[in-house]
N, C-alpha and C positions, 0 to 999 in steps of 0.2 A: 055207190060212188060218194066219196066225201066232198065237202065243200071246196077244199083245196084243189082236188082233181078237176072239178067243174070249172073253177076259176081259171086254172091253167089252160084247160081246153078252150074255154070261151075266148081266150086271147091268142089262140093258135099255138100254144106251147105244148111240147111233149110233157107228159107226167113222169117225173123221176123222183126217186126217194130224196135226193138232195134238195130239189125244188120244193117238195112238200115240207121238208124239215125247215128250210129257210122261211117259207111262208108262215109256218107255225111259230117260229121264233119272233118274226116281225109282228105277228098278230098279238103277241104278249104286250106290245107297246114299247114306247121309248124311242130314243134316238141312238142307235147302237153302232159302234165301230165294228169293222170287219172281224177284228180279233175276238170280240165278245160274241158276235153271231157265230163264228166258227166254233168257239168253245161250247156254246149251247147246242149247236147242230151235232157236234161230236158226242154229246151226252145222249142224243137220240139215235145216232147212226154208228157210233164207235169209230168208223174210219171215213174221213173225208178230208181232202186237201184244202188248204187255204185258197189255192188257185181255183178249185172247183166252186168254193163259196163266192169268190169274186165273179166267176163266170155266171153263176146263178143270179147274183145281185144285178149284174149288168142286164141279163135277159129280163128279169122282173121289172127293172126300171124302164127299159125300152118298151115293155108291154104295158106300162102304166100301173103295175101292181105294187111297186115300191117307189119311194122317193129318196134320192140322194141329196144330202145337203152338205155344204163345206164351209162352216164358219171360218173366218180368217184365222190362221194360225193353228187350226185343228185338223185332224184327219177327217176324212169323209165319214159321215154317219148316214144310216139308213133307217127309214120308218115306213110303216104300212099305211099311214094316213095320206091319201092321194086324192086329187081331183077337186079339192075344195079351196085352193089358193090361200091356205092359212100361212101364217108367218111364224117366226121363232124369236125367243129371247134367250140370250146366252150369258151365263155368268162369267165375268172377266177373271174371277179368282179360281174357281174349280172346274169350269167348263160345262156345268149342268145346262141342259137345253130344255125349254118348255115351249109348247105350242101356244100361239096367240091367234085367235080368229081375226079375220080381216077387220081392221080397226074402225071402219066407218059403217059396218053392217052390210055393206054391199061390196062391190069390187071396184071402187074408184081407182085403186092402184093399177087397174088394167086399162085405164084411160090416160096414157102418158102424154097426151097432147100430140105434137108432131112426132110420129114414130118412124119417119123416113121410109114409109111404104111397108113397114112390117105389120103383120097381123098379130097382135100381142095376145097370148093365151095364158100367160102365167107371169107373176111378179114375185121376186124373192126379196123380202124385207127382213132384215135381222136387227133386232134391238139388242143393245148391250147394257149390262149393269152388273149388280151383285145379287145373288140369290139370298133368301132369308138366312140360311145357315152361315154363309160367308159374312153377311152383315152383322150377325150376332158375334161371330168370332172376332171380327174387326173391332166392334164396340167393346168386347171384353179385353182386347189388347190395348185399347186407349186408356 
């Protein structure tokens, strides 16, 4: 049994070829749009619908095996890095996304002060700026 099969079963999910293929694509890293995930899955399986990929991503996200992020003004992106409450930095020019570990070394962002009775288990912090490549292009244009 492969690691993907064990992972799916450990979360109570049926093992299917599309689920294994999506897990493999996400394990390659990055913050991928559904279109890119679908393209890569089709390289592995030949035939899979975009809706099937959406369904798999929904199941993986609900099971805690993938994370969906939605930077303002961007389509949803998916990643395999879960369970560590990391944050993201997004380039305002090209949309590149990079991970940032919790900024204070622990999880102070999970202590929001008065939380109106909520038990907080995750915080989403998005930093915005320009990536090095876009900074260089901008400097060259000036």
